[in-house]
C-alpha positions in Angstrom: 38.4 20.7 -100.4 39.5 17.4 -98.9 40.1 16.5 -95.3 43.8 16.3 -95.7 44.2 19.7 -97.3 42.0 21.4 -94.7 43.8 19.7 -91.9 47.2 20.0 -93.5 46.9 23.8 -93.2 45.8 23.5 -89.6 48.0 20.6 -88.2 51.1 20.7 -90.3 52.5 24.2 -90.4 55.8 22.9 -91.4 57.9 19.7 -91.5 57.5 17.2 -88.6 59.9 14.5 -87.6 58.6 10.9 -87.7 59.9 8.6 -85.1 61.1 6.1 -87.6 63.4 8.6 -89.3 63.8 12.0 -90.8 60.8 11.7 -93.0 58.9 14.9 -93.7 55.2 15.3 -93.3 53.7 18.0 -95.6 50.2 19.3 -96.3 48.7 17.0 -98.9 46.8 17.5 -102.1 43.0 17.7 -102.4 42.3 14.2 -103.8 39.4 12.7 -101.9 39.2 8.9 -101.3 37.5 6.6 -103.7 33.8 6.4 -103.1 33.6 2.9 -104.5 32.4 3.8 -108.0 29.5 5.8 -109.3 26.8 3.6 -107.7 28.4 3.7 -104.2 29.1 7.5 -104.5 25.5 8.1 -105.5 24.3 6.2 -102.4 26.5 8.2 -100.0 23.6 10.4 -99.0 21.8 7.3 -97.7 24.7 6.2 -95.5 24.6 7.3 -91.9 27.6 6.8 -89.7 27.7 7.4 -85.9 31.1 7.9 -84.2 31.1 7.0 -80.5 34.4 7.9 -78.7 35.2 6.6 -75.2 33.6 9.8 -74.0 32.9 13.2 -75.4 34.6 16.5 -74.5 38.2 15.1 -74.4 40.3 17.2 -76.9 41.8 14.0 -78.4 38.5 12.7 -79.5 37.2 16.1 -80.6 40.2 16.2 -83.1 39.3 12.7 -84.3 35.8 13.9 -84.7 37.0 16.5 -87.2 38.4 13.7 -89.3 35.1 11.8 -89.3 33.2 14.9 -90.2 35.5 15.6 -93.1 35.1 12.1 -94.4 31.4 12.7 -94.4 31.8 15.8 -96.4 34.2 14.2 -98.9 32.0 11.1 -99.4 28.6 12.6 -98.9 27.4 10.5 -96.0 25.6 11.7 -92.8 27.9 11.8 -89.8 26.8 12.0 -86.2 29.0 12.2 -83.1 27.4 10.5 -80.1 28.2 9.7 -76.5 28.3 10.6 -72.9 30.8 13.0 -71.3 31.5 10.5 -68.6 34.4 8.1 -69.0 32.3 5.1 -67.9 31.7 1.8 -69.7 28.1 1.7 -68.6 27.5 5.1 -70.2 29.1 4.0 -73.5 27.0 0.8 -73.5 23.9 2.9 -73.1 25.0 5.2 -76.0 25.5 2.2 -78.3 22.3 0.5 -77.3 20.3 3.7 -77.9 22.0 4.1 -81.3 20.9 0.7 -82.7 17.1 1.6 -83.1 18.2 4.6 -85.2 19.6 2.2 -87.8 22.9 3.8 -88.7 24.8 2.2 -91.5 27.9 1.9 -89.4 29.3 2.6 -85.9 32.8 3.9 -85.4 33.7 3.2 -81.8 36.6 3.7 -79.5 35.9 1.1 -76.8 36.3 2.2 -73.2 36.2 -1.5 -72.2 36.5 -3.9 -75.1 34.7 -6.8 -73.5 32.0 -4.7 -71.8 30.8 -3.1 -75.0 31.0 -6.3 -77.0 27.4 -7.4 -76.5 26.0 -4.1 -77.7 28.3 -4.1 -80.7 27.3 -7.7 -81.5 23.6 -6.7 -81.3 24.4 -3.9 -83.7 26.0 -6.3 -86.2 23.0 -8.6 -85.9 20.9 -5.7 -87.1 23.1 -5.3 -90.1 25.1 -2.3 -88.8 28.8 -2.4 -89.7 31.1 -1.8 -86.7 34.6 -0.2 -87.0 36.7 0.3 -83.9 39.4 2.9 -83.7 41.9 4.0 -81.1 40.8 1.2 -78.6 39.5 -2.1 -79.9 36.6 -4.3 -78.8 36.4 -8.1 -78.8 37.3 -9.3 -82.3 33.9 -11.0 -82.9 32.1 -7.8 -81.9 33.3 -5.6 -84.8 34.2 -5.8 -88.5 37.4 -3.8 -88.5 39.8 -2.2 -86.1 41.9 0.8 -87.2 44.8 0.7 -84.8 46.7 4.0 -84.5 50.0 2.2 -84.1 50.8 -1.5 -83.8 51.2 -2.2 -80.1 54.9 -3.0 -80.7 55.5 0.3 -82.5 53.5 2.2 -79.8 55.7 0.7 -77.1 58.9 1.4 -78.9 57.8 5.0 -79.6 57.1 5.7 -75.9 60.4 4.2 -74.8 62.2 6.2 -77.4 60.5 9.3 -76.0 61.6 8.2 -72.5 65.2 7.9 -73.7 65.1 11.5 -75.1 64.0 12.6 -71.7 66.4 10.5 -69.7 69.3 9.3 -71.9 71.0 7.6 -69.0 67.9 5.5 -68.4 66.6 4.9 -64.8 63.5 3.6 -63.1 60.2 3.8 -65.0 56.6 3.8 -63.8 53.5 3.2 -65.9 50.1 4.9 -65.7 47.2 3.4 -67.7 43.6 4.3 -68.2 42.1 1.0 -66.8 42.9 -2.7 -66.5 40.3 -3.3 -69.2 41.8 -0.9 -71.8 43.3 -3.4 -74.3 45.7 -1.0 -76.0 47.1 0.3 -72.7 47.5 -3.2 -71.3 49.4 -4.3 -74.4 51.6 -1.2 -74.5 52.8 -1.7 -70.9 53.4 -5.5 -71.4 55.5 -4.9 -74.5 57.4 -2.0 -72.9 58.3 -4.3 -70.0 59.4 -7.0 -72.4 61.5 -4.5 -74.4 63.2 -3.3 -71.3 63.9 -6.9 -70.3 65.2 -8.0 -73.7 66.2 -5.2 -76.0 69.7 -3.7 -75.4 68.5 -0.3 -76.6 66.3 0.0 -73.5 68.4 -2.0 -71.0 69.3 1.2 -69.1 65.7 1.2 -67.8 64.2 -0.7 -65.0 60.5 -0.6 -64.1 58.1 -0.7 -61.3 56.0 -3.8 -62.0 52.7 -2.6 -60.6 50.7 -0.4 -63.1 48.7 2.5 -61.8 45.2 3.3 -63.3 43.8 6.8 -63.6 40.7 6.4 -65.8 41.8 9.2 -68.2 41.2 11.7 -65.3 43.7 14.6 -65.0 43.4 15.1 -61.3 43.7 11.4 -60.5 46.7 11.2 -62.8 48.4 14.1 -61.0 47.7 12.4 -57.6 49.1 9.1 -58.8 52.2 10.7 -60.3 52.9 12.5 -57.0 52.4 9.3 -55.0 54.8 7.5 -57.4 57.4 10.2 -57.0 57.1 10.2 -53.2 57.2 6.4 -52.9 60.1 5.8 -55.3 63.1 8.1 -54.8 64.9 6.6 -57.8 62.0 7.2 -60.2 63.2 8.8 -63.4 60.3 8.6 -66.0 56.6 8.2 -65.8 55.1 6.8 -69.0 51.4 6.7 -70.1 49.5 5.8 -73.2 46.7 8.2 -72.0 46.6 11.6 -73.7 45.2 12.8 -70.3 47.6 11.1 -67.9 50.9 11.8 -69.7 50.7 15.7 -69.5 49.0 15.5 -66.1 51.9 13.5 -64.7 54.3 16.1 -66.1 52.3 18.9 -64.4 52.6 17.0 -61.1 56.3 16.8 -61.5 56.5 20.6 -62.0 54.2 21.1 -59.1 56.6 19.1 -56.9 59.6 21.2 -58.1 61.3 18.2 -59.7 61.4 19.2 -63.3 64.7 18.2 -64.9 65.0 15.4 -62.3 61.9 13.4 -63.1 60.1 13.3 -66.4 56.8 12.2 -67.8 56.2 11.2 -71.4 54.0 9.0 -73.5 51.1 10.0 -75.8 49.7 13.5 -75.6 48.2 16.2 -77.9 51.0 18.6 -78.8 48.9 21.5 -77.5 48.8 19.9 -74.0 52.6 19.6 -73.8 53.9 22.5 -75.8 54.7 24.6 -72.7 56.5 21.7 -71.0 58.7 21.1 -74.0 59.4 24.8 -74.7 60.3 25.4 -71.1 62.7 22.4 -71.1 60.8 20.5 -68.4 60.3 17.7 -71.0 62.3 16.7 -74.0 59.7 14.7 -75.9 56.2 13.4 -76.1 54.6 11.4 -78.9 51.3 10.8 -80.7 49.9 10.4 -84.2 47.4 12.6 -86.1 44.1 11.8 -84.5 42.1 13.7 -87.1 43.5 11.5 -89.9 42.9 8.4 -87.7 39.2 9.4 -87.4 39.1 10.1 -91.1 40.5 6.7 -92.1 38.2 4.9 -89.6 35.2 6.7 -91.1 36.2 6.0 -94.6 36.6 2.3 -93.7 33.1 2.3 -92.2 31.7 3.9 -95.3 33.3 1.4 -97.6 31.9 -1.4 -95.5 28.5 0.1 -95.5 28.4 0.6 -99.3 29.8 -2.9 -100.0 33.0 -1.6 -101.6 34.8 -3.9 -99.2 33.7 -6.9 -97.1 36.3 -6.5 -94.3 38.3 -9.5 -95.4 42.1 -9.9 -94.8 44.1 -8.6 -97.8 41.5 -6.1 -98.9 42.6 -2.4 -99.1 41.0 0.8 -97.7 41.5 3.7 -100.1 41.5 6.8 -98.0 42.7 9.2 -100.7 45.4 11.5 -99.4 45.2 9.9 -96.0 46.7 6.7 -97.6 45.9 3.2 -98.6 45.7 0.5 -95.9 45.6 -3.2 -96.1 43.3 -5.2 -93.8 45.3 -7.7 -91.8 44.6 -10.6 -89.5 41.4 -10.4 -87.5 40.3 -7.3 -89.4 43.1 -5.1 -88.0 44.3 -2.0 -90.0 47.5 -0.4 -88.9 47.7 3.4 -89.3 51.3 3.4 -88.1 52.3 7.0 -88.5 53.9 8.0 -85.2 55.0 11.6 -84.5 57.6 12.7 -81.9 57.2 16.2 -80.5 60.4 17.9 -79.4 61.7 21.5 -79.0 62.7 21.4 -82.7 59.2 20.8 -84.0 56.5 21.4 -81.4 55.7 24.7 -82.9 54.7 23.0 -86.1 51.6 21.6 -84.5 48.4 23.3 -83.3 46.1 20.4 -82.4 
């Protein structure tokens, strides 16, 4: 049974609303992705792929892990999940450095600090190891491909759309990010500010220019959210790209007794925000399917490792039921399937 069928029964219990419109997501058929012909398929058992998230133990990355594991089952390669449980760049560098002597065919990495991990990834590539980043990119010359969950522009628009659902009248916005060195979070905030400044759709918002950093830590996120609320009486919405910080900020709002007056939103696993949405404390959070993202990234790594693709602009990644994706400039592949979680559909998701 393919990855998409198995996850379809788990993740999509019913129809789900896409941000871009009233498209319906349904459980897919059991067609596995192309294995690059008989020769590549036969060599699958000799391919070893390591997935290294920012850090292990976080529910988001555990769901992405399921996608990688399923790609291994579908294509016949060995899949290993590696990493430290500490959200620290030094720990991730050590993980990657220790992986190189094990000679995996490819590394699938969510970079906790794109520049800091670049030397280790470059070393891996010099040893003939293919490198695919997902979720959070590394320096372009340190990897072969980057599977971006959403274009930075689409991610920014999606979070602002969620903010409007929470506060239709607009108001003051504050941002919480993981760290100054998280390239996706930095881009998201920059583009959200630009959209608020230039796009009439979001002109009812203003923003606190200084970004707060919580390091994907729930308690620190709550503390920052509470400080933001206390220091800014006109604050209306806290937005975060972090799947840890967004729900933690909403919990801080509830703890302060300000639900319905102040809102948190951004990207979060539906299981972490279901109670908030069902209680009416929040109107909307957003994300994508992290399992499918992990699946697509692992398939891309496999196709690089087997020589089915070279990682060149214009080539396509055939991920079977998970879709076909074209490699763009600088090796970027856009997954671009945003999901918006609201009271109408939150019960359709169990990840």
